[in-house]
Structures are given as structure tokens and as C-alpha cells.
KEPA-769744 format. One line per 4 residues: their letters; for each residue z, x, y of N, C-alpha, C. Coordinates in steps of 0.2 Angstrom, whole numbers, plus 5000, padded with zeros to 4 digits. Last residue first. Layout:
A	Z/X/Y/Z/X/Y/Z/X/Y; ...
***
This chain:
EGAE	5215/4940/4781/5217/4941/4788/5223/4939/4789; 5208/4939/4769/5215/4943/4769/5217/4944/4776; 5196/4934/4767/5196/4940/4770/5202/4943/4770; 5201/4921/4763/5199/4925/4758/5198/4932/4760
PSFK	5205/4915/4775/5210/4917/4771/5208/4922/4765; 5197/4918/4790/5195/4917/4783/5201/4919/4779; 5193/4911/4806/5198/4914/4801/5196/4912/4794; 5180/4917/4816/5182/4912/4811/5187/4915/4807
RQGL	5174/4921/4833/5178/4922/4828/5181/4916/4823; 5166/4918/4843/5163/4918/4836/5168/4920/4831; 5173/4921/4855/5172/4913/4852/5169/4913/4846; 5172/4934/4856/5178/4931/4853/5178/4924/4852
EKEY	5159/4933/4863/5160/4937/4857/5167/4935/4853; 5162/4926/4874/5156/4923/4869/5158/4927/4862; 5170/4935/4880/5173/4929/4879/5168/4926/4874; 5162/4945/4884/5167/4947/4879/5169/4940/4876
IFLA	5153/4939/4893/5151/4942/4886/5156/4943/4881; 5162/4937/4903/5158/4931/4900/5155/4933/4893; 5166/4949/4906/5171/4944/4904/5167/4939/4900; 5155/4954/4912/5157/4957/4906/5162/4953/4903
NKDE	5153/4945/4923/5148/4945/4918/5151/4948/4911; 5164/4948/4930/5164/4941/4928/5158/4940/4922; 5174/4960/4933/5168/4959/4931/5167/4952/4927; 5188/4963/4935/5185/4957/4939/5177/4957/4937
GIRK	5191/4971/4920/5194/4969/4927/5191/4963/4929; 5187/4978/4909/5182/4973/4912/5184/4971/4919; 5198/4986/4906/5192/4989/4908/5187/4984/4911; 5207/4975/4902/5208/4980/4908/5202/4983/4910
LYEI	5200/4971/4891/5201/4967/4897/5203/4970/4904; 5202/4982/4883/5196/4979/4885/5195/4975/4891; 5216/4982/4882/5212/4988/4885/5205/4986/4886; 5217/4970/4875/5221/4971/4881/5217/4977/4885
HTDF	5211/4972/4863/5209/4967/4868/5212/4969/4875; 5219/4983/4858/5212/4984/4859/5209/4979/4865; 5231/4977/4856/5231/4982/4860/5224/4983/4862; 5228/4967/4846/5229/4965/4853/5229/4971/4858
SAEE	5224/4976/4835/5220/4972/4838/5221/4969/4845; 5237/4982/4834/5231/4986/4835/5226/4982/4838; 5244/4971/4829/5246/4975/4835/5241/4979/4837; 5237/4967/4817/5238/4963/4823/5240/4967/4829
EVQE	5238/4979/4809/5232/4977/4811/5232/4972/4817; 5252/4979/4807/5249/4985/4810/5242/4983/4813; 5254/4967/4800/5256/4968/4808/5253/4974/4811; 5248/4969/4788/5245/4965/4793/5247/4966/4799
DLFW	5257/4978/4783/5251/4981/4784/5247/4976/4789; 5268/4969/4782/5269/4975/4786/5262/4978/4787; 5262/4960/4773/5264/4957/4780/5265/4964/4785; 5263/4967/4762/5256/4964/4763/5257/4963/4771
RLFS	5276/4970/4759/5271/4976/4761/5265/4973/4764; 5282/4959/4754/5282/4960/4761/5278/4966/4764; 5280/4959/4740/5277/4955/4744/5277/4956/4752; 5288/4972/4738/5281/4972/4736/5277/4966/4741
ITAH	5301/4967/4741/5297/4972/4745/5291/4973/4744; 5300/4956/4731/5301/4954/4739/5298/4960/4743; 5302/4964/4720/5297/4959/4721/5295/4957/4728; 5314/4971/4722/5309/4975/4722/5302/4970/4723
EKEE	5327/4971/4730/5324/4966/4728/5317/4968/4728; 5339/4979/4734/5334/4981/4728/5331/4976/4725; 5345/4975/4745/5347/4970/4739/5343/4973/4733; 5340/4985/4754/5348/4984/4753/5350/4981/4746
WALD	5327/4980/4753/5328/4986/4750/5336/4987/4749; 5329/4968/4760/5326/4967/4753/5327/4974/4749; 5332/4972/4772/5336/4968/4768/5334/4968/4761; 5321/4979/4776/5327/4982/4776/5332/4979/4771
TLEY	5312/4968/4777/5311/4973/4772/5317/4978/4771; 5317/4961/4788/5317/4958/4781/5316/4963/4776; 5316/4970/4798/5323/4969/4795/5323/4965/4789; 5302/4971/4798/5306/4977/4797/5313/4975/4794
FNRT	5299/4958/4802/5297/4960/4795/5301/4967/4794; 5304/4957/4815/5307/4953/4810/5305/4955/4803; 5295/4968/4821/5302/4969/4820/5306/4965/4816; 5284/4960/4820/5284/4965/4816/5291/4968/4815
VNKE	5287/4950/4829/5286/4948/4822/5286/4954/4818; 5288/4957/4840/5293/4954/4838/5293/4952/4831; 5273/4960/4842/5279/4966/4841/5285/4963/4838; 5269/4948/4843/5267/4951/4837/5272/4957/4836
QHLA	5273/4945/4857/5275/4940/4851/5273/4945/4844; 5267/4955/4863/5274/4955/4864/5277/4951/4858; 5253/4951/4862/5255/4958/4859/5263/4958/4859; 5254/4938/4868/5253/4939/4861/5255/4945/4858
SEFT	5256/4943/4881/5261/4939/4878/5260/4938/4871; 5243/4949/4883/5250/4954/4883/5256/4949/4881; 5235/4938/4882/5235/4944/4877/5241/4949/4877; 5238/4931/4893/5239/4928/4886/5238/4933/4881
DLIS	5235/4940/4904/5242/4938/4902/5244/4935/4896; 5222/4940/4903/5225/4946/4901/5232/4944/4900; 5219/4927/4908/5218/4928/4901/5221/4935/4899; 5234/4924/4919/5227/4925/4917/5225/4926/4910
EFDI	5247/4918/4919/5244/4921/4925/5236/4922/4924; 5252/4904/4911/5250/4910/4911/5246/4912/4917; 5262/4892/4903/5259/4894/4909/5257/4902/4909; 5269/4890/4892/5262/4886/4892/5258/4889/4899
KPQS	5278/4896/4877/5276/4897/4885/5269/4893/4886; 5283/4883/4866/5280/4889/4868/5279/4890/4876; 5299/4875/4862/5292/4875/4867/5290/4882/4868; 5304/4880/4845/5305/4879/4853/5299/4878/4857
TASF	5304/4869/4831/5301/4874/4835/5303/4874/4842; 5315/4864/4818/5311/4863/4824/5309/4870/4828; 5312/4870/4801/5316/4869/4807/5312/4868/4813; 5312/4867/4784/5309/4868/4791/5314/4866/4796
KVHF	5316/4875/4769/5318/4872/4774/5314/4873/4781; 5312/4876/4752/5311/4878/4758/5313/4873/4763; 5322/4881/4738/5320/4875/4743/5318/4877/4749; 5317/4892/4727/5321/4891/4733/5318/4885/4736
GRDN	5309/4899/4716/5314/4893/4715/5318/4891/4721; 5299/4907/4718/5305/4910/4717/5312/4905/4716; 5290/4898/4724/5287/4902/4716/5294/4904/4714; 5295/4895/4735/5294/4891/4730/5293/4893/4724
LYNY	5293/4907/4741/5300/4905/4741/5300/4899/4735; 5279/4908/4741/5283/4914/4738/5290/4911/4737; 5275/4898/4749/5273/4898/4742/5277/4903/4738; 5281/4901/4762/5283/4895/4758/5281/4895/4751
IKMG	5273/4913/4764/5281/4914/4763/5283/4908/4760; 5260/4908/4766/5262/4913/4760/5269/4914/4759; 5262/4899/4776/5262/4897/4770/5263/4901/4764; 5263/4908/4787/5269/4904/4785/5268/4902/4778
HFRE	5250/4914/4786/5256/4917/4785/5262/4914/4783; 5243/4902/4790/5242/4905/4783/5247/4909/4781; 5248/4901/4802/5249/4895/4798/5249/4898/4791; 5241/4912/4808/5249/4912/4807/5251/4906/4803
EEAQ	5228/4908/4807/5230/4913/4803/5238/4914/4803; 5228/4898/4815/5227/4897/4808/5229/4903/4804; 5230/4905/4828/5235/4900/4825/5235/4898/4818; 5218/4912/4828/5224/4915/4828/5230/4911/4825
QLYF	5209/4901/4831/5209/4905/4824/5215/4909/4824; 5214/4898/4844/5214/4894/4839/5214/4896/4831; 5211/4910/4850/5218/4909/4849/5219/4903/4844; 5197/4909/4850/5201/4915/4846/5207/4914/4845
NAFG	5195/4897/4857/5193/4898/4849/5197/4903/4846; 5199/4902/4869/5203/4896/4866/5201/4896/4859; 5189/4911/4872/5196/4913/4871/5200/4908/4868; 5179/4902/4873/5178/4906/4868/5185/4910/4867
SYSN	5182/4893/4884/5182/4890/4877/5182/4896/4872; 5188/4894/4897/5187/4899/4893/5188/4897/4886; 5193/4883/4906/5186/4884/4904/5184/4890/4902; 5207/4881/4907/5203/4885/4912/5195/4887/4911
HECY	5210/4874/4896/5210/4870/4902/5207/4875/4908; 5207/4884/4886/5203/4878/4887/5203/4875/4893; 5218/4892/4889/5212/4894/4889/5207/4889/4891; 5229/4884/4887/5228/4886/4893/5221/4889/4894
AAMA	5226/4881/4873/5226/4875/4878/5226/4878/4885; 5229/4894/4867/5222/4891/4867/5221/4886/4872; 5242/4895/4869/5238/4900/4873/5230/4898/4873; 5247/4885/4861/5247/4884/4869/5244/4889/4873
MYSQ	5242/4890/4849/5240/4885/4852/5241/4883/4859; 5251/4901/4848/5244/4903/4850/5241/4896/4852; 5264/4894/4847/5262/4897/4853/5255/4900/4854; 5261/4889/4835/5262/4885/4840/5261/4888/4846
AAEF	5261/4901/4828/5256/4897/4827/5255/4892/4833; 5275/4904/4829/5269/4909/4832/5263/4905/4833; 5280/4894/4821/5282/4894/4829/5277/4899/4832; 5277/4898/4809/5274/4892/4812/5275/4891/4819
ENNM	5284/4911/4808/5276/4911/4808/5273/4904/4811; 5297/4906/4809/5294/4909/4814/5287/4910/4815; 5297/4900/4796/5298/4895/4802/5296/4899/4809; 5297/4911/4789/5292/4906/4788/5292/4902/4794
QRNL	5309/4917/4793/5303/4920/4795/5297/4916/4794; 5318/4908/4787/5318/4909/4795/5312/4912/4797; 5315/4911/4774/5314/4904/4777/5314/4905/4784; 5320/4925/4774/5313/4923/4772/5311/4916/4775
ADAL	5334/4922/4775/5330/4926/4780/5322/4925/4779; 5336/4915/4764/5337/4911/4771/5334/4916/4776; 5334/4924/4755/5330/4918/4754/5331/4915/4761; 5345/4933/4757/5337/4935/4758/5333/4929/4758
HPSI	5356/4924/4754/5355/4929/4761/5348/4930/4762; 5354/4922/4741/5353/4916/4746/5352/4919/4753; 5343/4935/4733/5350/4932/4735/5349/4926/4740; 5332/4936/4720/5333/4935/4728/5339/4932/4729
M	5333/4947/4708/5334/4940/4710/5335/4940/4717
***
């Protein structure tokens, strides 16, 4: 049985996921403002993914009989130095999310809440993919450097991204 303490921690993480979505929307706005619509699309899709994650926790808490509580989000960072800076900020954000899921999993283990441990495994696996993905994008952007043609091609590639909940992203 989920304790109120664990339920509160899950509820906070649900709100963190929605706050992460807002942060990705701010990154998209920066990209769009600077005429990088492909990168903006990437971040808009990333925001959809974070909302999907938040809804997974929302549904889990509801399924377990808890009243979900929403909290206000803080204003996300809106000024970036470059496209690379958006990706580095995103990686930092994802590392914080990973740390949050580690803490949640530790708490679930302490409480021997096996259903929640099983539920959280999906998120832990997802975070490995998220961090690896942003690491890769950062390395590509560093390699591209000031090559505007390569940046244009990379942006067009990322502009094709479509979030699909069925794919388990």
C-alpha cells in the first residue's frame, strides 16, 4: 500500500514533469524566435513527452486511490546563449529528473512498495535514454560548431521528430 509520504513524493514528481514540459516550451520559444523552427519542433515534441510522463504518474496515483494535487510552476529559463546552450540546459534538467526518480525509487524500496517500484522502472529506463539522447545532440552540435550548412541539415533532421506515446517515448 502506498503511504501518504510516497504518494506526496510521486505527486511532486508529477508536477516536476509538467514543469519540465514548460521548460521545453521555453526552449522551443527561444528557437522559434531565432528562426530555428526545426529545433523548436524538437523541443515542442519533448514537451509533449514530458506531459505524457506527468500523466502516467497522474493516472497511477488515481488508480491507487490518491487525490492528485497540482502546484504552480516556476518560470522557466527563457534566455539562452545558443542552440547548444538549450541542449546543455536540457541535459542538466534531465539529470535532475533522473536524481528525482532515484530518490523516489529509494523511497519505494524503503517502504517495500513493490507495485510502485515496478512502475518507476519504466521511468528509470526512460531517463537513461533521455540523458544519452541529449549527450549525443550536444556532441553533434559541438562537432558542427560554426558550420551553418551542417547546422541547417541537423535542424531539419530534428524538425522531423514526432512524439508517439505508443512508441513508449
